[in-house]
PQR file with spaces between the fields and no chain letter, atoms N, CA, C, O and H, PARSE charges and radii, in Angstrom:
ATOM       1  N    MET     1      37.952  106.525  106.172 -0.4000 1.5000
ATOM       2  CA   MET     1      38.001  106.349  104.888 -0.0000 2.0000
ATOM       3  C    MET     1      37.835  104.901  104.457  0.5500 1.7000
ATOM       4  O    MET     1      38.822  104.189  104.645 -0.5500 1.4000
ATOM       5  N    GLU     2      36.771  104.344  103.915 -0.4000 1.5000
ATOM       6  CA   GLU     2      36.638  103.067  103.430 -0.0000 2.0000
ATOM       7  C    GLU     2      37.561  102.760  102.232  0.5500 1.7000
ATOM       8  O    GLU     2      38.014  103.672  101.540 -0.5500 1.4000
ATOM       9  H    GLU     2      35.970  104.923  103.762  0.4000 1.0000
ATOM      10  N    THR     3      37.849  101.370  101.984 -0.4000 1.5000
ATOM      11  CA   THR     3      38.632  101.056  100.932 -0.0000 2.0000
ATOM      12  C    THR     3      38.110  101.270   99.489  0.5500 1.7000
ATOM      13  O    THR     3      38.778  101.593   98.506 -0.5500 1.4000
ATOM      14  H    THR     3      37.481  100.630  102.546  0.4000 1.0000
ATOM      15  N    ASP     4      36.753  101.019   99.563 -0.4000 1.5000
ATOM      16  CA   ASP     4      36.061  101.096   98.166 -0.0000 2.0000
ATOM      17  C    ASP     4      36.021  102.803   97.796  0.5500 1.7000
ATOM      18  O    ASP     4      36.200  103.239   96.659 -0.5500 1.4000
ATOM      19  H    ASP     4      36.211  100.758  100.361  0.4000 1.0000
ATOM      20  N    ASP     5      35.788  103.533   98.835 -0.4000 1.5000
ATOM      21  CA   ASP     5      35.844  105.030   98.555 -0.0000 2.0000
ATOM      22  C    ASP     5      37.285  105.443   98.382  0.5500 1.7000
ATOM      23  O    ASP     5      37.454  106.354   97.570 -0.5500 1.4000
ATOM      24  H    ASP     5      35.643  103.179   99.759  0.4000 1.0000
ATOM      25  N    LEU     6      38.209  105.030   98.894 -0.4000 1.5000
ATOM      26  CA   LEU     6      39.599  105.396   98.691 -0.0000 2.0000
ATOM      27  C    LEU     6      40.033  104.911   97.233  0.5500 1.7000
ATOM      28  O    LEU     6      40.741  105.587   96.487 -0.5500 1.4000
ATOM      29  H    LEU     6      38.072  104.290   99.554  0.4000 1.0000
ATOM      30  N    SER     7      39.590  103.833   96.968 -0.4000 1.5000
ATOM      31  CA   SER     7      39.807  103.338   95.490 -0.0000 2.0000
ATOM      32  C    SER     7      39.226  104.086   94.433  0.5500 1.7000
ATOM      33  O    SER     7      39.817  104.335   93.382 -0.5500 1.4000
ATOM      34  H    SER     7      39.015  103.284   97.574  0.4000 1.0000
ATOM      35  N    ALA     8      37.961  104.480   94.732 -0.4000 1.5000
ATOM      36  CA   ALA     8      37.377  105.387   93.653 -0.0000 2.0000
ATOM      37  C    ALA     8      38.155  106.789   93.610  0.5500 1.7000
ATOM      38  O    ALA     8      38.401  107.348   92.541 -0.5500 1.4000
ATOM      39  H    ALA     8      37.481  104.278   95.586  0.4000 1.0000
ATOM      40  N    GLN     9      38.503  107.283   94.790 -0.4000 1.5000
ATOM      41  CA   GLN     9      39.239  108.405   94.693 -0.0000 2.0000
ATOM      42  C    GLN     9      40.665  108.469   94.038  0.5500 1.7000
ATOM      43  O    GLN     9      41.185  109.472   93.548 -0.5500 1.4000
ATOM      44  H    GLN     9      38.304  106.828   95.659  0.4000 1.0000
ATOM      45  N    ILE    10      41.200  107.203   94.124 -0.4000 1.5000
ATOM      46  CA   ILE    10      42.501  107.108   93.488 -0.0000 2.0000
ATOM      47  C    ILE    10      42.344  107.145   91.927  0.5500 1.7000
ATOM      48  O    ILE    10      43.237  107.584   91.202 -0.5500 1.4000
ATOM      49  H    ILE    10      40.778  106.388   94.521  0.4000 1.0000
ATOM      50  N    HIS    11      41.290  106.713   91.509 -0.4000 1.5000
ATOM      51  CA   HIS    11      41.117  106.585   90.167 -0.0000 2.0000
ATOM      52  C    HIS    11      40.152  107.587   89.509  0.5500 1.7000
ATOM      53  O    HIS    11      39.670  107.449   88.384 -0.5500 1.4000
ATOM      54  H    HIS    11      40.565  106.356   92.097  0.4000 1.0000
ATOM      55  N    SER    12      39.916  108.686   90.411 -0.4000 1.5000
ATOM      56  CA   SER    12      39.163  109.843   89.846 -0.0000 2.0000
ATOM      57  C    SER    12      39.947  110.648   88.891  0.5500 1.7000
ATOM      58  O    SER    12      41.148  110.843   89.082 -0.5500 1.4000
ATOM      59  H    SER    12      40.307  108.797   91.325  0.4000 1.0000
ATOM      60  N    LEU    13      39.372  111.084   87.958 -0.4000 1.5000
ATOM      61  CA   LEU    13      39.935  112.233   86.833 -0.0000 2.0000
ATOM      62  C    LEU    13      40.152  113.384   87.494  0.5500 1.7000
ATOM      63  O    LEU    13      41.068  114.095   87.083 -0.5500 1.4000
ATOM      64  H    LEU    13      38.397  110.926   87.803  0.4000 1.0000
ATOM      65  N    ASP    14      39.452  113.771   88.524 -0.4000 1.5000
ATOM      66  CA   ASP    14      39.668  115.021   89.216 -0.0000 2.0000
ATOM      67  C    ASP    14      40.911  115.069   90.178  0.5500 1.7000
ATOM      68  O    ASP    14      40.952  114.474   91.255 -0.5500 1.4000
ATOM      69  H    ASP    14      38.707  113.193   88.857  0.4000 1.0000
ATOM      70  N    PRO    15      42.020  115.925   89.614 -0.5600 1.5000
ATOM      71  CA   PRO    15      43.203  115.755   90.283  0.2800 2.0000
ATOM      72  C    PRO    15      43.058  116.200   91.916  0.5500 1.7000
ATOM      73  O    PRO    15      43.813  115.704   92.753 -0.5500 1.4000
ATOM      74  N    ALA    16      42.230  116.981   92.208 -0.4000 1.5000
ATOM      75  CA   ALA    16      42.074  117.479   93.615 -0.0000 2.0000
ATOM      76  C    ALA    16      41.621  116.289   94.475  0.5500 1.7000
ATOM      77  O    ALA    16      42.074  116.163   95.613 -0.5500 1.4000
ATOM      78  H    ALA    16      41.616  117.384   91.528  0.4000 1.0000
ATOM      79  N    ILE    17      40.770  115.440   93.982 -0.4000 1.5000
ATOM      80  CA   ILE    17      40.341  114.351   94.555 -0.0000 2.0000
ATOM      81  C    ILE    17      41.396  113.140   94.520  0.5500 1.7000
ATOM      82  O    ILE    17      41.353  112.327   95.443 -0.5500 1.4000
ATOM      83  H    ILE    17      40.403  115.542   93.057  0.4000 1.0000
ATOM      84  N    GLY    18      42.134  113.019   93.718 -0.4000 1.5000
ATOM      85  CA   GLY    18      43.156  112.048   93.390 -0.0000 2.0000
ATOM      86  C    GLY    18      44.318  112.485   94.426  0.5500 1.7000
ATOM      87  O    GLY    18      44.699  111.648   95.245 -0.5500 1.4000
ATOM      88  H    GLY    18      42.168  113.679   92.968  0.4000 1.0000
ATOM      89  N    LEU    19      44.793  113.557   94.412 -0.4000 1.5000
ATOM      90  CA   LEU    19      45.789  114.131   95.199 -0.0000 2.0000
ATOM      91  C    LEU    19      45.631  113.807   96.675  0.5500 1.7000
ATOM      92  O    LEU    19      46.516  113.285   97.353 -0.5500 1.4000
ATOM      93  H    LEU    19      44.483  114.237   93.747  0.4000 1.0000
ATOM      94  N    ARG    20      44.201  114.228   97.198 -0.4000 1.5000
ATOM      95  CA   ARG    20      43.995  113.960   98.623 -0.0000 2.0000
ATOM      96  C    ARG    20      43.928  112.527   98.872  0.5500 1.7000
ATOM      97  O    ARG    20      44.334  112.163   99.976 -0.5500 1.4000
ATOM      98  H    ARG    20      43.482  114.652   96.647  0.4000 1.0000
ATOM      99  N    ALA    21      43.485  111.618   98.044 -0.4000 1.5000
ATOM     100  CA   ALA    21      43.702  110.243   98.275 -0.0000 2.0000
ATOM     101  C    ALA    21      45.334  109.787   98.398  0.5500 1.7000
ATOM     102  O    ALA    21      45.753  108.887   99.125 -0.5500 1.4000
ATOM     103  H    ALA    21      43.155  111.914   97.148  0.4000 1.0000
ATOM     104  N    VAL    22      46.048  110.540   97.605 -0.4000 1.5000
ATOM     105  CA   VAL    22      47.563  110.239   97.780 -0.0000 2.0000
ATOM     106  C    VAL    22      48.096  110.685   99.138  0.5500 1.7000
ATOM     107  O    VAL    22      49.004  110.098   99.727 -0.5500 1.4000
ATOM     108  H    VAL    22      45.708  111.271   97.014  0.4000 1.0000
ATOM     109  N    GLY    23      47.507  111.693   99.559 -0.4000 1.5000
ATOM     110  CA   GLY    23      47.762  112.164  100.901 -0.0000 2.0000
ATOM     111  C    GLY    23      47.462  111.124  102.076  0.5500 1.7000
ATOM     112  O    GLY    23      48.258  110.767  102.944 -0.5500 1.4000
ATOM     113  H    GLY    23      46.769  112.169   99.081  0.4000 1.0000
ATOM     114  N    ALA    24      46.268  110.758  101.928 -0.4000 1.5000
ATOM     115  CA   ALA    24      45.581  109.642  102.865 -0.0000 2.0000
ATOM     116  C    ALA    24      46.418  108.585  102.846  0.5500 1.7000
ATOM     117  O    ALA    24      46.822  108.100  103.903 -0.5500 1.4000
ATOM     118  H    ALA    24      45.621  111.048  101.223  0.4000 1.0000
ATOM     119  N    LEU    25      46.783  108.094  101.630 -0.4000 1.5000
ATOM     120  CA   LEU    25      47.680  106.790  101.623 -0.0000 2.0000
ATOM     121  C    LEU    25      49.064  107.090  102.203  0.5500 1.7000
ATOM     122  O    LEU    25      49.616  106.203  102.854 -0.5500 1.4000
ATOM     123  H    LEU    25      46.455  108.488  100.772  0.4000 1.0000
ATOM     124  N    HIS    26      49.612  108.160  102.036 -0.4000 1.5000
ATOM     125  CA   HIS    26      50.914  108.721  102.520 -0.0000 2.0000
ATOM     126  C    HIS    26      50.834  108.366  104.136  0.5500 1.7000
ATOM     127  O    HIS    26      51.547  107.538  104.702 -0.5500 1.4000
ATOM     128  H    HIS    26      49.163  108.880  101.507  0.4000 1.0000
ATOM     129  N    ARG    27      49.835  109.156  104.736 -0.4000 1.5000
ATOM     130  CA   ARG    27      49.485  108.991  106.071 -0.0000 2.0000
ATOM     131  C    ARG    27      49.302  107.681  106.708  0.5500 1.7000
ATOM     132  O    ARG    27      49.807  107.350  107.781 -0.5500 1.4000
ATOM     133  H    ARG    27      49.256  109.829  104.276  0.4000 1.0000
ATOM     134  N    LEU    28      48.515  106.936  105.940 -0.4000 1.5000
ATOM     135  CA   LEU    28      48.197  105.486  106.462 -0.0000 2.0000
ATOM     136  C    LEU    28      49.521  104.714  106.407  0.5500 1.7000
ATOM     137  O    LEU    28      49.800  103.896  107.284 -0.5500 1.4000
ATOM     138  H    LEU    28      48.104  107.205  105.069  0.4000 1.0000
ATOM     139  N    ALA    29      50.438  105.008  105.241 -0.4000 1.5000
ATOM     140  CA   ALA    29      51.576  104.149  105.173 -0.0000 2.0000
ATOM     141  C    ALA    29      52.443  104.497  106.373  0.5500 1.7000
ATOM     142  O    ALA    29      53.011  103.583  106.971 -0.5500 1.4000
ATOM     143  H    ALA    29      50.211  105.673  104.529  0.4000 1.0000
ATOM     144  N    GLU    30      52.589  105.843  106.788 -0.4000 1.5000
ATOM     145  CA   GLU    30      53.483  106.067  107.851 -0.0000 2.0000
ATOM     146  C    GLU    30      52.946  105.607  109.114  0.5500 1.7000
ATOM     147  O    GLU    30      53.708  105.269  110.020 -0.5500 1.4000
ATOM     148  H    GLU    30      52.128  106.585  106.303  0.4000 1.0000
ATOM     149  N    GLN    31      51.509  105.563  109.256 -0.4000 1.5000
ATOM     150  CA   GLN    31      51.299  104.897  110.502 -0.0000 2.0000
ATOM     151  C    GLN    31      51.453  103.364  110.520  0.5500 1.7000
ATOM     152  O    GLN    31      51.586  102.794  111.603 -0.5500 1.4000
ATOM     153  H    GLN    31      50.890  105.837  108.520  0.4000 1.0000
ATOM     154  N    VAL    32      51.442  102.782  109.545 -0.4000 1.5000
ATOM     155  CA   VAL    32      51.663  101.249  109.470 -0.0000 2.0000
ATOM     156  C    VAL    32      52.974  101.053  109.730  0.5500 1.7000
ATOM     157  O    VAL    32      53.283  100.210  110.572 -0.5500 1.4000
ATOM     158  H    VAL    32      51.334  103.245  108.665  0.4000 1.0000
ATOM     159  N    GLU    33      53.899  101.748  109.094 -0.4000 1.5000
ATOM     160  CA   GLU    33      55.337  101.690  109.038 -0.0000 2.0000
ATOM     161  C    GLU    33      55.608  101.651  110.631  0.5500 1.7000
ATOM     162  O    GLU    33      56.065  100.685  111.242 -0.5500 1.4000
ATOM     163  H    GLU    33      53.647  102.433  108.409  0.4000 1.0000
ATOM     164  N    ALA    34      55.260  102.805  111.140 -0.4000 1.5000
ATOM     165  CA   ALA    34      55.428  103.133  112.673 -0.0000 2.0000
ATOM     166  C    ALA    34      55.221  101.939  113.608  0.5500 1.7000
ATOM     167  O    ALA    34      56.056  101.452  114.370 -0.5500 1.4000
ATOM     168  H    ALA    34      54.888  103.590  110.644  0.4000 1.0000
ATOM     169  N    ALA    35      53.972  101.561  113.413 -0.4000 1.5000
ATOM     170  CA   ALA    35      53.536  100.385  114.172 -0.0000 2.0000
ATOM     171  C    ALA    35      54.246   99.101  113.971  0.5500 1.7000
ATOM     172  O    ALA    35      54.352   98.287  114.889 -0.5500 1.4000
ATOM     173  H    ALA    35      53.293  101.956  112.793  0.4000 1.0000
ATOM     174  N    GLN    36      54.774   98.887  112.693 -0.4000 1.5000
ATOM     175  CA   GLN    36      55.413   97.730  112.509 -0.0000 2.0000
ATOM     176  C    GLN    36      56.846   97.758  113.012  0.5500 1.7000
ATOM     177  O    GLN    36      57.391   96.806  113.571 -0.5500 1.4000
ATOM     178  H    GLN    36      54.688   99.548  111.948  0.4000 1.0000
ATOM     179  N    VAL    37      57.393   98.908  112.770 -0.4000 1.5000
ATOM     180  CA   VAL    37      58.789   99.306  113.557 -0.0000 2.0000
ATOM     181  C    VAL    37      58.788   98.941  114.915  0.5500 1.7000
ATOM     182  O    VAL    37      59.694   98.285  115.428 -0.5500 1.4000
ATOM     183  H    VAL    37      56.950   99.681  112.316  0.4000 1.0000
ATOM     184  N    ARG    38      57.628   99.419  115.609 -0.4000 1.5000
ATOM     185  CA   ARG    38      57.512   99.166  117.170 -0.0000 2.0000
ATOM     186  C    ARG    38      57.346   97.786  117.376  0.5500 1.7000
ATOM     187  O    ARG    38      57.922   97.263  118.329 -0.5500 1.4000
ATOM     188  H    ARG    38      56.892   99.952  115.193  0.4000 1.0000
ATOM     189  N    ALA    39      56.575   97.059  116.551 -0.4000 1.5000
ATOM     190  CA   ALA    39      56.282   95.668  116.807 -0.0000 2.0000
ATOM     191  C    ALA    39      57.796   94.934  116.573  0.5500 1.7000
ATOM     192  O    ALA    39      58.117   94.119  117.438 -0.5500 1.4000
ATOM     193  H    ALA    39      56.107   97.485  115.777  0.4000 1.0000
ATOM     194  N    ALA    40      58.521   95.115  115.720 -0.4000 1.5000
ATOM     195  CA   ALA    40      59.723   94.395  115.265 -0.0000 2.0000
ATOM     196  C    ALA    40      60.695   94.788  116.408  0.5500 1.7000
ATOM     197  O    ALA    40      61.398   93.871  116.832 -0.5500 1.4000
ATOM     198  H    ALA    40      58.260   95.776  115.017  0.4000 1.0000
ATOM     199  N    ARG    41      60.854   96.119  117.017 -0.4000 1.5000
ATOM     200  CA   ARG    41      61.797   96.407  117.977 -0.0000 2.0000
ATOM     201  C    ARG    41      61.420   95.547  119.257  0.5500 1.7000
ATOM     202  O    ARG    41      62.304   94.972  119.894 -0.5500 1.4000
ATOM     203  H    ARG    41      60.283   96.864  116.673  0.4000 1.0000
ATOM     204  N    ARG    42      60.031   95.474  119.629 -0.4000 1.5000
ATOM     205  CA   ARG    42      59.469   94.570  120.804 -0.0000 2.0000
ATOM     206  C    ARG    42      59.969   93.299  120.684  0.5500 1.7000
ATOM     207  O    ARG    42      60.489   92.741  121.650 -0.5500 1.4000
ATOM     208  H    ARG    42      59.313   95.941  119.112  0.4000 1.0000
ATOM     209  N    GLN    43      59.860   92.724  119.499 -0.4000 1.5000
ATOM     210  CA   GLN    43      60.460   91.386  119.206 -0.0000 2.0000
ATOM     211  C    GLN    43      61.775   91.091  119.154  0.5500 1.7000
ATOM     212  O    GLN    43      62.154   89.933  118.980 -0.5500 1.4000
ATOM     213  H    GLN    43      59.437   93.177  118.715  0.4000 1.0000
ATOM     214  N    GLY    44      62.685   92.206  119.315 -0.4000 1.5000
ATOM     215  CA   GLY    44      64.139   92.190  119.426 -0.0000 2.0000
ATOM     216  C    GLY    44      64.855   92.410  117.911  0.5500 1.7000
ATOM     217  O    GLY    44      66.073   92.326  117.754 -0.5500 1.4000
ATOM     218  H    GLY    44      62.377   93.147  119.456  0.4000 1.0000
ATOM     219  N    TRP    45      63.936   92.696  116.860 -0.4000 1.5000
ATOM     220  CA   TRP    45      64.661   93.064  115.758 -0.0000 2.0000
ATOM     221  C    TRP    45      65.680   94.042  115.841  0.5500 1.7000
ATOM     222  O    TRP    45      65.556   94.910  116.704 -0.5500 1.4000
ATOM     223  H    TRP    45      62.946   92.765  116.988  0.4000 1.0000
ATOM     224  N    THR    46      66.882   94.055  114.930 -0.4000 1.5000
ATOM     225  CA   THR    46      67.897   94.949  115.093 -0.0000 2.0000
ATOM     226  C    THR    46      67.346   96.092  114.149  0.5500 1.7000
ATOM     227  O    THR    46      66.323   95.965  113.475 -0.5500 1.4000
ATOM     228  H    THR    46      66.983   93.349  114.228  0.4000 1.0000
ATOM     229  N    TRP    47      68.141   97.223  114.177 -0.4000 1.5000
ATOM     230  CA   TRP    47      67.752   98.249  113.349 -0.0000 2.0000
ATOM     231  C    TRP    47      68.091   97.951  111.794  0.5500 1.7000
ATOM     232  O    TRP    47      67.467   98.404  110.834 -0.5500 1.4000
ATOM     233  H    TRP    47      68.972   97.326  114.724  0.4000 1.0000
ATOM     234  N    GLU    48      69.156   97.135  111.754 -0.4000 1.5000
ATOM     235  CA   GLU    48      69.697   96.734  110.511 -0.0000 2.0000
ATOM     236  C    GLU    48      68.487   95.730  109.827  0.5500 1.7000
ATOM     237  O    GLU    48      68.143   95.905  108.658 -0.5500 1.4000
ATOM     238  H    GLU    48      69.663   96.767  112.534  0.4000 1.0000
ATOM     239  N    GLN    49      67.960   94.800  110.567 -0.4000 1.5000
ATOM     240  CA   GLN    49      66.813   93.913  110.024 -0.0000 2.0000
ATOM     241  C    GLN    49      65.636   94.651  109.632  0.5500 1.7000
ATOM     242  O    GLN    49      64.928   94.305  108.686 -0.5500 1.4000
ATOM     243  H    GLN    49      68.240   94.657  111.516  0.4000 1.0000
ATOM     244  N    ILE    50      65.385   95.837  110.475 -0.4000 1.5000
ATOM     245  CA   ILE    50      64.146   96.384  110.151 -0.0000 2.0000
ATOM     246  C    ILE    50      64.555   97.377  108.628  0.5500 1.7000
ATOM     247  O    ILE    50      63.782   97.333  107.671 -0.5500 1.4000
ATOM     248  H    ILE    50      65.960   96.118  111.243  0.4000 1.0000
ATOM     249  N    GLY    51      65.745   98.171  108.584 -0.4000 1.5000
ATOM     250  CA   GLY    51      66.072   98.709  107.608 -0.0000 2.0000
ATOM     251  C    GLY    51      66.043   97.797  106.240  0.5500 1.7000
ATOM     252  O    GLY    51      65.591   98.237  105.183 -0.5500 1.4000
ATOM     253  H    GLY    51      66.372   98.207  109.362  0.4000 1.0000
ATOM     254  N    ASP    52      66.521   96.619  106.375 -0.4000 1.5000
ATOM     255  CA   ASP    52      66.536   95.673  105.247 -0.0000 2.0000
ATOM     256  C    ASP    52      65.055   95.265  104.961  0.5500 1.7000
ATOM     257  O    ASP    52      64.663   95.086  103.808 -0.5500 1.4000
ATOM     258  H    ASP    52      66.888   96.263  107.234  0.4000 1.0000
ATOM     259  N    ALA    53      64.313   95.135  105.963 -0.4000 1.5000
ATOM     260  CA   ALA    53      62.881   94.806  105.480 -0.0000 2.0000
ATOM     261  C    ALA    53      62.149   95.998  104.723  0.5500 1.7000
ATOM     262  O    ALA    53      61.326   95.801  103.829 -0.5500 1.4000
ATOM     263  H    ALA    53      64.631   95.280  106.900  0.4000 1.0000
ATOM     264  N    LEU    54      62.533   97.253  105.174 -0.4000 1.5000
ATOM     265  CA   LEU    54      62.069   98.378  104.621 -0.0000 2.0000
ATOM     266  C    LEU    54      62.699   98.857  103.272  0.5500 1.7000
ATOM     267  O    LEU    54      62.185   99.753  102.602 -0.5500 1.4000
ATOM     268  H    LEU    54      63.201   97.413  105.900  0.4000 1.0000
ATOM     269  N    GLY    55      63.686   98.294  102.966 -0.4000 1.5000
ATOM     270  CA   GLY    55      64.537   98.602  101.811 -0.0000 2.0000
ATOM     271  C    GLY    55      65.295   99.965  102.095  0.5500 1.7000
ATOM     272  O    GLY    55      65.542  100.723  101.157 -0.5500 1.4000
ATOM     273  H    GLY    55      64.104   97.567  103.510  0.4000 1.0000
ATOM     274  N    VAL    56      65.648  100.259  103.348 -0.4000 1.5000
ATOM     275  CA   VAL    56      66.476  101.535  103.473 -0.0000 2.0000
ATOM     276  C    VAL    56      67.670  101.101  104.528  0.5500 1.7000
ATOM     277  O    VAL    56      67.815   99.956  104.957 -0.5500 1.4000
ATOM     278  H    VAL    56      65.447   99.643  104.109  0.4000 1.0000
ATOM     279  N    SER    57      68.467  102.194  104.852 -0.4000 1.5000
ATOM     280  CA   SER    57      69.676  101.865  105.695 -0.0000 2.0000
ATOM     281  C    SER    57      69.160  101.757  107.105  0.5500 1.7000
ATOM     282  O    SER    57      68.089  102.255  107.449 -0.5500 1.4000
ATOM     283  H    SER    57      68.349  103.124  104.503  0.4000 1.0000
ATOM     284  N    ARG    58      70.028  101.033  107.975 -0.4000 1.5000
ATOM     285  CA   ARG    58      69.693  100.933  109.279 -0.0000 2.0000
ATOM     286  C    ARG    58      69.805  102.305  109.934  0.5500 1.7000
ATOM     287  O    ARG    58      69.042  102.668  110.829 -0.5500 1.4000
ATOM     288  H    ARG    58      70.898  100.628  107.695  0.4000 1.0000
ATOM     289  N    GLN    59      70.842  103.081  109.419 -0.4000 1.5000
ATOM     290  CA   GLN    59      70.853  104.531  109.968 -0.0000 2.0000
ATOM     291  C    GLN    59      69.788  105.319  109.690  0.5500 1.7000
ATOM     292  O    GLN    59      69.556  106.236  110.478 -0.5500 1.4000
ATOM     293  H    GLN    59      71.462  102.786  108.692  0.4000 1.0000
ATOM     294  N    SER    60      69.024  105.157  108.664 -0.4000 1.5000
ATOM     295  CA   SER    60      67.860  105.971  108.382 -0.0000 2.0000
ATOM     296  C    SER    60      66.645  105.687  109.067  0.5500 1.7000
ATOM     297  O    SER    60      65.816  106.552  109.350 -0.5500 1.4000
ATOM     298  H    SER    60      69.212  104.412  108.023  0.4000 1.0000
ATOM     299  N    VAL    61      66.524  104.324  109.367 -0.4000 1.5000
ATOM     300  CA   VAL    61      65.332  103.865  109.980 -0.0000 2.0000
ATOM     301  C    VAL    61      65.618  104.127  111.533  0.5500 1.7000
ATOM     302  O    VAL    61      64.707  104.469  112.287 -0.5500 1.4000
ATOM     303  H    VAL    61      67.197  103.622  109.137  0.4000 1.0000
ATOM     304  N    HIS    62      66.904  103.950  111.958 -0.4000 1.5000
ATOM     305  CA   HIS    62      67.159  104.518  113.442 -0.0000 2.0000
ATOM     306  C    HIS    62      66.691  105.779  113.518  0.5500 1.7000
ATOM     307  O    HIS    62      65.692  105.978  114.209 -0.5500 1.4000
ATOM     308  H    HIS    62      67.644  103.672  111.345  0.4000 1.0000
ATOM     309  N    ALA    63      67.354  106.925  112.787 -0.4000 1.5000
ATOM     310  CA   ALA    63      67.267  108.228  112.773 -0.0000 2.0000
ATOM     311  C    ALA    63      65.772  108.379  113.027  0.5500 1.7000
ATOM     312  O    ALA    63      65.364  109.011  114.001 -0.5500 1.4000
ATOM     313  H    ALA    63      68.166  106.763  112.226  0.4000 1.0000
ATOM     314  N    LYS    64      64.943  107.790  112.134 -0.4000 1.5000
ATOM     315  CA   LYS    64      63.468  108.233  112.084 -0.0000 2.0000
ATOM     316  C    LYS    64      62.682  107.758  113.390  0.5500 1.7000
ATOM     317  O    LYS    64      61.695  108.327  113.856 -0.5500 1.4000
ATOM     318  H    LYS    64      65.275  107.277  111.343  0.4000 1.0000
ATOM     319  N    TYR    65      63.330  106.556  113.921 -0.4000 1.5000
ATOM     320  CA   TYR    65      62.235  105.993  114.905 -0.0000 2.0000
ATOM     321  C    TYR    65      62.774  105.835  116.307  0.5500 1.7000
ATOM     322  O    TYR    65      62.073  105.476  117.253 -0.5500 1.4000
ATOM     323  H    TYR    65      64.132  106.095  113.542  0.4000 1.0000
ATOM     324  N    ARG    66      64.136  106.142  116.393 -0.4000 1.5000
ATOM     325  CA   ARG    66      64.827  106.214  117.674 -0.0000 2.0000
ATOM     326  C    ARG    66      63.744  106.763  118.684  0.5500 1.7000
ATOM     327  O    ARG    66      62.834  107.478  118.262 -0.5500 1.4000
ATOM     328  H    ARG    66      64.706  106.434  115.624  0.4000 1.0000
ATOM     329  N    GLU    67      63.840  106.440  119.969 -0.4000 1.5000
ATOM     330  CA   GLU    67      62.965  106.939  121.028 -0.0000 2.0000
ATOM     331  C    GLU    67      63.653  107.809  121.971  0.5500 1.7000
ATOM     332  O    GLU    67      63.039  108.304  122.917 -0.5500 1.4000
ATOM     333  H    GLU    67      64.579  105.859  120.311  0.4000 1.0000
């Protein structure tokens, strides 16, 4: 999905289109978050540092991403 297409969907007056865009954004955000957590761990970041950067507790980010 291209950015312009997604932008148009987000601003659509049709809730079915807008809600599908919201779902796509949630999936994309989860993928980006997971990739960045992996990168941070590879660089030696602690779970506390990652949690702080994400605005969540270290326990919640660790529970979500521990391997």
